[in-house]
N, C-alpha and C positions, 0 to 999 in steps of 0.2 A: 328187517329193521327191529323186529321184536327180539331176535336172537342177540343183536348187538346191544340193545338196551338191557337184556338180561345179563349178558357178559359184563357190561359196565357196572351194573348193580352188584353183581357178585364180586367183581374186582374191588369196588368201593367198600363192600361189606368186609372183605378180607383185609383191606388196608386199614379200615377203622378198627377192626378187631385187633390187628397187630398194634395199633396205637392206643388201645384201651389201657395198657400198662402205663402209658405216658400221656394222660389226658391234658397235660400242660401244653403239648404241641398244638392240639386243637384250639385251646384257649388263646394261645399266641397267634395262631392264624386268624381267628375271629377278631381279636383285638387289632391286628394289623390291617384287616380288611382285604387281604389278598393272600392267595396260596402261592408259595414259592416252590416251583417244580423244576427239579434237575432233569435235563434231557441231554442226549448225545449232541455232539457238535455238528451234526448233520448226517443222519443215516436214513436215506430214503425209505419210506414205509413206516418208520418208527418216529423219527423227529427230524424235520428239516425245514428251514425257512424258505419261503418262495422269494421271488424278485422284490416283493414289497415288504419283506420281513415278517410275513404272517407264517406262523409255525403250523405244520401239518404232520400227520402220522398217528400211529396207534398210541404211542406214549403220550403224545399231545392230547389226543382225545380222552385218554384216561384222566389226565390232569384236569381237563375242562369238565369232565363228569364229576370229579371230586369237588371242584370249585362250585359247580352247579348245585351239588347236594348241600354244601356248607352255606353258600350265599344266595342260592337261587339265581345265580348269574354265572354262566360258564366263562365269561370274559374276565372275571376277577382272578386271574392267574398270571404270574410272572414266570417266564421260561428262562432258566439259567443253563446255558450250554456248558457242559463239563466233559473232560476227557475221562476215559475209563479209569485212569489212575487216580483222579481227584474226586470221583463221584461219592464214594463211601465216606471219605473224610469230610466232604461238604455236608453230608447227611448227619454224621455224628456230631459235627460242630454246630449244627443248627443253621448253617448258611442257607440250606434248603429244607423244606418241610417234607417232601416226598420225592421219591426217585422212581 
């Protein structure tokens, strides 16, 4: 569990460092009150919804960790399923905050 927490912390630090050049994204996320996270359209182990629509997987856990760091609430995240073709366009356009 400690290794998972450390890995998530490092991933968060790397993500926030990458966003340092564009602090506006963090401000936008805080103002909106929710993180918009791009995920695959269903890749078991990375991001896939269960029968009740609850997302699970590594990518989902990273998004929840980021939301937890920003809002102190890992539930403040909206998952946006995207195809491999559309994910970078959605990130560049601001449709999603993180990928």
